[in-house]
C-alpha positions as CSV (number, residue, x, y, z in Angstrom):
1,M,15.0,-2.2,5.3
2,T,17.6,-1.2,2.7
3,R,17.1,-1.3,-1.0
4,Q,19.7,-4.0,-1.3
5,A,18.0,-6.1,1.4
6,L,14.6,-5.8,-0.4
7,L,16.2,-6.8,-3.8
8,Q,17.8,-9.8,-2.1
9,I,14.5,-10.9,-0.6
10,L,12.8,-10.7,-4.0
11,T,15.7,-12.6,-5.7
12,D,15.9,-15.3,-3.0
13,K,12.1,-15.9,-3.4
14,G,12.3,-16.1,-7.2
15,I,10.1,-13.0,-7.6
16,R,10.5,-11.4,-11.0
17,F,10.9,-7.6,-10.8
18,E,12.0,-4.7,-12.9
19,I,13.8,-1.6,-11.6
20,T,13.1,1.8,-13.1
21,E,15.2,4.7,-11.9
22,H,13.5,8.1,-12.0
23,V,13.5,11.5,-10.4
24,P,11.6,11.6,-7.1
25,V,7.9,12.0,-7.6
26,F,5.4,12.9,-4.8
27,T,2.1,13.1,-6.6
28,I,0.3,11.0,-9.2
29,D,0.5,13.9,-11.7
30,E,4.3,14.0,-11.3
31,M,4.5,10.2,-11.7
32,L,2.4,10.4,-14.9
33,A,4.5,13.2,-16.2
34,A,7.7,11.2,-15.7
35,N,6.7,8.9,-18.6
36,L,7.5,5.7,-16.6
37,P,7.0,2.3,-18.2
38,H,3.9,0.4,-17.5
39,P,1.5,3.3,-16.8
40,E,-1.3,0.8,-16.4
41,I,0.1,-0.3,-13.1
42,I,0.8,3.0,-11.5
43,A,-0.7,2.9,-8.0
44,K,-1.5,5.3,-5.3
45,N,-1.0,4.3,-1.7
46,L,-3.0,5.7,1.2
47,F,-1.8,5.2,4.7
48,V,-4.6,5.9,7.1
49,R,-5.4,5.2,10.8
50,D,-8.5,5.1,13.0
51,D,-9.4,7.9,15.3
52,K,-7.9,6.0,18.3
53,K,-4.6,5.3,16.5
54,R,-5.0,1.6,17.2
55,N,-5.5,0.4,13.6
56,Y,-3.5,1.4,10.6
57,Y,-4.4,0.6,7.0
58,L,-2.4,0.8,3.8
59,I,-4.8,1.0,0.8
60,T,-3.3,0.6,-2.6
61,V,-5.4,1.4,-5.6
62,K,-4.9,2.2,-9.3
63,E,-3.9,5.8,-9.8
64,D,-7.2,6.7,-11.4
65,R,-9.3,5.4,-8.6
66,Q,-10.7,7.5,-5.7
67,V,-11.1,6.1,-2.2
68,N,-14.1,7.2,-0.1
69,L,-12.8,6.7,3.4
70,K,-16.4,6.9,4.8
71,A,-17.6,4.1,2.6
72,F,-14.4,2.1,3.4
73,Q,-15.3,2.5,7.1
74,E,-18.8,1.3,6.6
75,Q,-17.8,-1.6,4.4
76,F,-15.1,-2.9,6.7
77,G,-16.5,-1.9,10.0
78,T,-13.7,0.4,11.1
79,R,-13.7,3.4,13.3
80,K,-13.4,6.9,11.7
81,L,-10.4,7.1,9.5
82,S,-8.0,9.8,8.6
83,F,-4.5,10.0,7.1
84,A,-1.7,8.9,9.4
85,S,0.9,11.5,10.3
86,E,4.4,11.7,8.7
87,N,5.8,10.5,12.1
88,D,3.6,7.4,11.9
89,L,4.7,6.8,8.3
90,M,8.3,6.8,9.3
91,A,7.9,4.9,12.6
92,I,5.7,2.1,11.2
93,L,6.5,1.8,7.4
94,G,10.0,3.4,7.5
95,V,9.1,5.8,4.6
96,I,8.5,9.5,4.1
97,K,5.4,11.2,2.6
98,G,5.3,10.7,-1.1
99,A,7.2,7.4,-0.9
100,V,4.6,5.1,0.5
101,T,4.7,1.6,-1.0
102,P,3.5,-1.9,0.0
103,F,7.1,-2.8,0.4
104,G,7.0,-0.6,3.5
105,L,5.0,-3.4,5.2
106,L,8.3,-5.2,5.5
107,N,9.3,-2.6,8.1
108,D,6.1,-3.0,10.1
109,A,7.8,-5.0,12.9
110,E,4.7,-4.8,15.2
111,K,2.4,-5.9,12.4
112,K,0.0,-3.0,12.9
113,V,-1.0,-2.4,9.3
114,H,-3.9,-4.0,7.5
115,F,-3.2,-4.1,3.8
116,F,-5.9,-3.7,1.1
117,I,-5.1,-3.8,-2.6
118,D,-7.4,-2.9,-5.5
119,K,-8.7,-6.1,-7.1
120,E,-8.3,-4.4,-10.5
121,F,-4.6,-5.2,-10.3
122,D,-5.6,-8.9,-10.7
123,Q,-6.9,-8.2,-14.2
124,L,-3.4,-6.9,-15.1
125,G,-1.7,-10.1,-14.0
126,I,-0.3,-8.6,-10.8
127,R,-0.7,-11.0,-7.9
128,W,-0.3,-10.5,-4.2
129,R,-0.2,-13.6,-2.0
130,T,-2.5,-13.5,0.9
131,Q,-0.5,-14.5,4.0
132,R,-1.1,-14.8,7.7
133,R,1.4,-12.8,9.6
134,S,2.4,-13.7,13.1
135,G,1.3,-11.6,16.0
136,S,-1.6,-11.3,18.4
137,R,-4.1,-10.7,15.6
138,Q,-4.5,-12.1,12.1
139,K,-3.2,-9.6,9.5
140,N,-3.9,-10.4,5.9
141,C,-3.1,-8.9,2.6
142,L,-6.6,-8.7,1.2
143,N,-8.0,-8.2,-2.2
144,W,-10.4,-5.4,-2.1
145,S,-13.0,-5.8,-4.9
146,R,-14.7,-2.9,-6.5
147,S,-17.2,-1.4,-4.1
148,T,-18.9,1.8,-3.2
149,A,-15.7,2.7,-1.4
150,M,-13.7,2.9,-4.6
151,R,-14.7,4.6,-7.8
């Protein structure tokens, strides 16, 4: 999906947004050093897959949170998880390493990715609508509350 197509979707749906142009950043440290507005909503996005490459997960947390993949596996009953490859990133989300974003889910034509977002974003007034996506299985955008999997 192009940037213009994404902006059109947001506009058509009446979703308020703000665009901030900045140099490319590939780590949280680089993002923090860029002095971007709204540092309280800087997020890190982890794109992981199970050991059989059958299930993919996009986990979005506040930048200062750590994700324990083993605890995540136990809490959500997944198989062993590891980071997806750069090829999977491009093939499924249409993005490169360092540019992972929940907007990449719009490129997930096969609806393979399960999305989890840190519930702490709710406290900041950031809302994500939970929505059933078509396909053979239910795919939901889920709020992930504080647990042993995130610190």
